[in-house]
N, C-alpha and C positions, 0 to 999 in steps of 0.2 A: 679325875677332872671332868667337869661337864662337857658335853658336846656343844659346840658353838656354831651357829649359822650366821654367815655374813650374807645379808639379803640384798639381792640385786634384781635386775630386770633383763628380759630377753633382748638380744641385739636387734637393731632396726635402723632404717635409714635416718631417723631423726634422733637416734640415741648415741651419745658420746661413749667412747670406750673408757671404762673405769680402770685406769692404769694402777690405782692404789690397791685394787682388790687382790690380784695374785700376790702382791708384796705382803699384804696383811695375812692372807691365808698361810703363806710360807713362814712368816714370823711366828704365828700362833702354833703351827705344827712344830717348828723348831723348839718352841718352849714346852712341848709335850702335850699340847691340847689336840683334840680331834676337831678340826675346823673344816667347814664346807662352805662353798659358794652356792647359794640356792636362789632360784627365781621365786619372787613373791607370789606369782600367780600359778605356780606349779601345784596342781591339785593332788599330786601323788605324794607330796612331802608330808611326813609325820612331824609336825611342829612340836608335838608333845615329847618327841624323842630328843629334843635339844634342851639344854639347861639355860641357854641364852640365845636370843635372836637379835642381832644388831642390824638395823636398817642401814645399809651401806650406800647403795647407788640405784635406788628404785626410780630412775629418772624419767619414767613414763607416767608417773602417778598423777601429774597435774592435769592430764587430759583424760584420766580414768579415776578421778578423785573419789567418787562414791564407791566404786568397786575396791579401790585401794583401802579406804577407811574401813570398809566392811571386813576386808582381810585382816587389817590391824586389830580390829575388835576380836576376831576369832583367834588370831595368833596370841594375843595378849591374855586370853583365857587359858591357853594350853601351855604357855611357857613365859618366861620373863622377856619382855620386849623392850628394847632400847632404841630410841627413846620411848618412854611410856606412851600408851595409846592416847591418854588425855592430852598430853603435850603435842603429839602428832596431830590430833584432830584440831586443836587450837591453832597450830602453826601452819596447817595446810591451806589456810585461807588468809591472804595478806591483809584482811580487815583487822588482823591483830595489831597493825600499826596504830589504829585508833585506840586500842587498849593501852599500848605503850605510851601514847601521847597523854591519855587521861592519868597515867601513873607518873607523869612528869618527865618522862624520857624524851630527850630532844630527837625528833624524827623529821623526815622530809614531809612537808605538808601534803596531805592526801585527801582527795575527794573521790567518792564512789558513785558509779553509775550502774545500778543493777538493771537487768532486763525488765522492760515494761516501764521504766522511768523516763524514757525519751533520751534525746541527745543534746538538749539545749544546755547552755551554760559553760561551754568550753572557753578557755582563757582567750582574751582579745588583746592583751597588752604584753605578753611575754611567751617565750618558747616553753613548750611543755611536753610531757611524756604520757602516752597511753599504753597500758599493759593490763593483763588480766590479774585478778586477785588470786587465781590458782594458776601458776605458771613457773617455768624454770628455763634457764638457758636463754633468756630474752625472747622466748617464743611468744608471738603475737604482741611484740613491743615495738614501739616506734616513737620518734620525737618529731614535733611539728612546730612551725611558726604560726602566728595568727593568720598569715596569708594562705595557709594550707588547710583552712577550715573544712572545705568540702571533702578533701581526702581523709581528714580526721573523722568526719561524720561517717564516711563509708566504713572506716575501720571500726568505730563503735557499733555500727549497725550489724556488721558481720559478726562481731563478738557476741552481741545480744542474740542473734539468730542461733548461735551455737550454745547458748545458755550461760555464757561467761558474764560475770560482773566485772566491769572495767574500773580501773583506778587511774586517776589523772593527777600528776604531780608536776610542779614547775621543774623545768630542766635547769639544774644548777651548773652554771658555766665553769665552776671550779673543777668539775670532772674532767674537762678538756685539758687541764694543766696539772692538777694534783691527783686525778684518778680516783679510784675506789680502793679502800683498804679492807681486807678481810682478816679478822682476828679469830683464830681457831682456838677453841677450848676443848680439852678432853680430860675426863676424870676430875672435873672441877677446877682445873688449872689451865692457864694460858699455855698452849702448845707451841704455836708460832704464828706469824702474821705474813701477809702477802699484799702486794699492791698490783693493781691492773689498770690499764688504760680505759678510755671511753669505749663502751660497747656499741652504743647507738650513734650512728653517723647520720648527718643530714641527708634526707632524700632516700634512705634505705626503706623499702616497703616493709610493712609489719609482718608479712607472711614470708619474707626471705629468711633463710637460716643465717644466724649471726655467729661470730666467734665470741663465745661466752666469756673468755678470759684472755683478752689481748694483752700482749706486752707484760706478762706476769713475771714478777720478780719478788725476792724476799724483802721484807719491810720490818723495821723496828718501830713498834707503836709508840706514840707520844703518851705522856701521862694523861692528857685530856682524852685521847682515844681510849685508853684503858678504863678511865673512869666512866665514860659513856657506855662502853661495852658492858661493864659490870652493872651499871644502872639497868640496862636492858635485860640482862639475865636475872637480876633481882625481881624484875616485874613479871616474869613468866609465872602464870597461874600454876599452883601445885607442882613446883619443880622437883619434887622428890624423885630420885631415880634418873635425873638428867645425866646422861653419860657424855654427850658431845654437843657442841654448839659452834656456829660460825656467825659472827656479827659483822655485817658489811656496813662501812661508814663512808660518808662523803662530807665535804666541807660545805656548810651553809653560807649564806650571804655575809654572815658575820665572821666567817673564817673558822668557826667552831664546828667540831664533828657532829654529824647527825646520823641517825640510824636509817639506812636505806632498806635493809632487810635483816631479819633475824632468822637464820636457817637452822631449824631443829629437827628436820625430817631426814634429809639425805645429802648433807653438804659434801662437795668435793674437798678432799683434804690437801691436795697438792703435795703429796708425799715425794714425788719426783724432784720437787723444788726444795724440799726439806727432808732429806733422807735420814737425818739424825733423829727425826721425830718418830720413825717407825717403831723402835723398841718401846717408846713411851706410850704409843697408842696400844700396842700389844699388851703391855703391862696393865693399862687401864681396863681393857676388855677382860683380861684374865681376872683382875680384881673384882670386876662386876660379876663375872661368872661364879666366883668363889663366895659371893655374898648375896644370895638370893633374897 
């Protein structure tokens, strides 16, 4: 059986603990596989010695995007990488929401403010969110009312100085009542779903650390949510080899689900909330390793 690398990142003050990682390593080893937890930026790793490398929790990649994508290119040439490097490259920048919208997928309306384009044009008649196109865990994200224009401009200016493209979305008030729903797919099938509360609270500075998954609980997706999630996955460019996906949904003003985020790089699986999913994830990884 091929050796399997579950790829993670080094611990740090801004890095959450991946509680799924030791559980998956143990499950794969119990099934007879040789499985290791490996740092993506460990230059001593022989990636060619693995039959499959699964990106699991590289949760520092968003502020090291160029370095991470260069690693993914190298790793993908030495072994099978899941998800594939083309998918990772496309999904690492949230401007993919524009691609989904063009494909007819219902998404949260989004405008982009790249460095050099100035900070004019922020909403003046509704609450909105500013966050980076390369980000995770609500890092550098905040919500604003029109009266907080000056604070929002300082936020945009800081992001531009650090080289980030900002994205601006209307704050959908339904999040405060119905939350966000995360539909997890593994091996091409729905694995489980979860619901979490609002991450961004009024007045919280963009550079404060947020609780990324507040009030997390199991969820049974509605038919409309499943349809929207499947639409999003169908619109992924060149999805061959897609092992895992998480589709984050919120309710639009019409009450219908919209895609907030499509996570194809390093989604938290919430296995502690869904322990019955552990063997299914292990089985899907083993199947991928057995079919190069």
